[in-house]
ZAMAR-255392 format. One record per residue: residue number from 1; residue in three letters; chain; x, y, z of N, C-alpha, C in turn. Coordinates in Angstrom, 1 decimal. Last residue first. Layout:
! ZAMAR-255392
timi; torfi; lumza; nu; nv; nw; cau; cav; caw; cu; cv; cw
NUM; ala; A; X; Y; Z; X; Y; Z; X; Y; Z
...
END
This chain:
! ZAMAR-255392
timi; torfi; lumza; nu; nv; nw; cau; cav; caw; cu; cv; cw
67; glu; A; 81.9; 86.8; 106.9; 80.3; 86.3; 107.1; 80.0; 86.6; 108.4
66; gly; A; 84.2; 87.4; 106.5; 83.5; 88.3; 106.2; 82.0; 87.9; 106.4
65; leu; A; 85.8; 85.4; 106.9; 85.8; 86.2; 108.3; 84.7; 87.6; 107.8
64; arg; A; 85.4; 83.8; 104.9; 84.5; 83.3; 106.1; 84.4; 84.4; 107.0
63; glu; A; 87.0; 85.4; 103.2; 86.0; 85.2; 102.8; 84.7; 84.3; 104.1
62; leu; A; 89.7; 84.8; 104.1; 89.1; 86.5; 104.2; 87.3; 86.4; 103.5
61; ala; A; 90.1; 82.3; 103.5; 89.6; 82.7; 104.9; 89.2; 84.1; 105.1
60; glu; A; 89.7; 82.2; 100.9; 89.1; 81.5; 101.5; 88.7; 81.9; 103.1
59; ala; A; 92.2; 84.0; 100.2; 90.7; 84.7; 99.7; 89.5; 83.0; 100.9
58; tyr; A; 94.8; 83.7; 100.6; 94.0; 84.1; 101.7; 92.5; 84.0; 101.6
57; arg; A; 95.6; 83.7; 97.9; 96.2; 82.9; 98.9; 95.0; 82.5; 100.1
56; pro; A; 94.9; 85.9; 97.0; 94.6; 84.7; 96.4; 94.5; 83.5; 97.4
55; leu; A; 96.7; 87.7; 98.3; 95.2; 87.6; 98.5; 94.5; 86.6; 97.8
54; glu; A; 99.5; 87.9; 97.3; 98.8; 87.2; 98.6; 97.8; 87.1; 98.6
53; arg; A; 99.4; 89.2; 95.0; 100.4; 88.0; 94.6; 99.3; 87.4; 96.0
52; arg; A; 97.8; 92.0; 95.1; 98.0; 90.7; 93.9; 98.2; 89.6; 94.2
51; met; A; 99.3; 92.7; 97.5; 98.1; 92.3; 97.6; 97.7; 91.6; 96.2
50; val; A; 101.9; 93.2; 96.2; 101.8; 92.0; 97.6; 100.6; 91.8; 97.7
49; glu; A; 101.7; 94.8; 94.5; 101.7; 93.9; 93.9; 102.1; 92.7; 94.9
48; his; A; 100.5; 96.7; 96.3; 99.2; 96.4; 95.0; 100.1; 95.2; 94.7
47; ile; A; 103.0; 97.3; 97.9; 102.0; 97.2; 98.3; 100.8; 96.2; 97.4
46; leu; A; 104.0; 98.6; 95.2; 104.7; 97.5; 95.9; 103.9; 96.6; 96.8
45; val; A; 102.9; 100.8; 94.9; 102.9; 99.7; 93.9; 103.5; 98.8; 94.3
44; lys; A; 103.4; 102.2; 97.2; 101.7; 102.1; 96.7; 101.9; 100.7; 95.5
43; arg; A; 106.1; 102.9; 96.6; 105.4; 101.7; 98.1; 103.7; 101.5; 97.9
42; ser; A; 106.0; 104.0; 94.6; 106.7; 103.1; 94.7; 106.6; 102.0; 95.9
41; met; A; 104.6; 106.8; 95.5; 104.0; 105.7; 94.7; 105.0; 104.6; 94.5
40; ser; A; 106.7; 107.5; 97.2; 105.1; 107.1; 97.8; 104.4; 106.5; 96.6
39; glu; A; 108.6; 108.1; 95.8; 108.8; 107.0; 97.2; 107.6; 106.7; 97.5
38; val; A; 107.7; 110.0; 94.1; 108.1; 108.8; 93.4; 108.1; 107.5; 94.6
37; tyr; A; 107.2; 112.0; 95.9; 106.2; 111.5; 94.9; 106.5; 110.1; 94.7
36; gln; A; 109.9; 112.4; 96.8; 108.6; 112.2; 97.4; 107.6; 111.4; 96.6
35; arg; A; 110.8; 113.6; 94.2; 111.5; 112.1; 95.0; 110.3; 111.6; 96.0
34; leu; A; 109.2; 115.5; 93.5; 109.7; 114.6; 92.4; 110.1; 113.3; 93.6
33; ala; A; 110.4; 117.0; 95.8; 108.6; 116.7; 95.3; 108.3; 115.6; 94.5
32; ala; A; 113.1; 117.8; 95.1; 112.2; 116.9; 96.1; 110.9; 116.4; 96.2
31; leu; A; 112.8; 118.7; 92.4; 113.8; 117.9; 92.7; 113.6; 116.6; 94.3
30; val; A; 111.6; 120.9; 92.9; 110.9; 120.4; 92.2; 111.1; 119.0; 92.5
29; val; A; 113.4; 122.6; 95.2; 111.9; 122.3; 95.8; 111.6; 121.5; 94.6
28; glu; A; 115.4; 122.9; 93.4; 115.8; 122.0; 94.3; 114.4; 121.3; 95.2
27; his; A; 114.5; 124.4; 91.8; 115.0; 122.9; 90.7; 115.3; 122.1; 92.3
26; gln; A; 114.4; 127.0; 93.0; 113.2; 125.8; 92.6; 113.3; 125.0; 91.7
25; ser; A; 116.8; 126.7; 95.5; 116.2; 126.8; 94.3; 115.0; 126.2; 93.8
24; arg; A; 116.1; 128.0; 98.9; 116.4; 126.8; 98.2; 116.1; 127.1; 96.8
23; asn; A; 114.7; 129.2; 101.3; 115.9; 129.1; 101.2; 116.6; 128.1; 100.0
22; glu; A; 112.3; 128.6; 101.8; 113.1; 127.8; 102.4; 114.2; 127.9; 102.1
21; leu; A; 111.1; 131.2; 100.4; 110.8; 130.7; 102.0; 111.7; 129.9; 102.7
20; lys; A; 111.8; 130.6; 97.7; 112.3; 131.5; 98.5; 112.1; 131.5; 99.8
19; ala; A; 109.8; 127.9; 97.5; 111.7; 128.4; 96.9; 112.5; 129.3; 97.6
18; ile; A; 107.6; 129.5; 97.9; 107.8; 128.2; 98.6; 110.0; 128.0; 98.6
17; arg; A; 107.7; 131.6; 95.9; 107.4; 132.0; 97.1; 108.0; 130.8; 97.9
16; ala; A; 108.3; 129.3; 93.2; 109.1; 130.7; 93.7; 108.8; 131.1; 95.3
15; leu; A; 105.7; 128.2; 93.2; 106.8; 127.7; 93.8; 108.5; 128.4; 93.9
14; ala; A; 103.7; 129.7; 93.3; 103.7; 129.2; 94.5; 105.1; 128.7; 94.6
13; ala; A; 104.6; 130.8; 90.5; 104.6; 131.9; 91.5; 104.3; 131.3; 92.5
12; ser; A; 103.7; 128.2; 89.0; 105.5; 129.1; 89.0; 105.2; 129.7; 90.2
11; asp; A; 101.3; 128.3; 89.4; 101.9; 127.2; 90.2; 103.7; 127.9; 90.0
10; glu; A; 100.0; 130.4; 87.9; 99.7; 130.7; 89.4; 101.1; 129.5; 89.9
9; ala; A; 101.4; 129.6; 85.1; 101.4; 130.5; 86.5; 101.8; 131.0; 87.5
8; pro; A; 101.9; 126.3; 85.0; 100.7; 127.2; 84.8; 101.7; 128.5; 85.5
7; ile; A; 104.7; 124.7; 83.5; 103.8; 125.1; 84.7; 103.2; 126.5; 84.4
6; arg; A; 107.1; 122.6; 82.0; 105.9; 123.7; 81.7; 105.0; 123.7; 82.8
5; leu; A; 110.5; 121.6; 81.8; 108.9; 121.6; 82.9; 108.2; 123.4; 82.4
4; thr; A; 112.6; 119.8; 80.0; 112.0; 121.5; 80.1; 110.2; 121.4; 80.7
3; met; A; 115.6; 118.1; 81.3; 113.6; 118.2; 81.2; 113.3; 119.7; 81.1
2; ala; A; 118.5; 116.0; 81.0; 118.0; 117.3; 81.0; 116.4; 117.5; 80.5
1; met; A; 119.5; 113.6; 83.0; 118.7; 113.7; 81.8; 118.3; 115.5; 82.1
END
């Protein structure tokens, strides 16, 4: 899928510097950052889902531990 990304000039300059430093295209740097973000968020969503499903099961024990 093609996409247009509009970023502020300051961020664009920082992206250009990083890409040049890493000898990669700005496109590659943005894709790597996006993949890292998606992976991180996927873990958080998974953890949240497990907690939502499992915490009620252990609510009484956790309440006792908190006393």
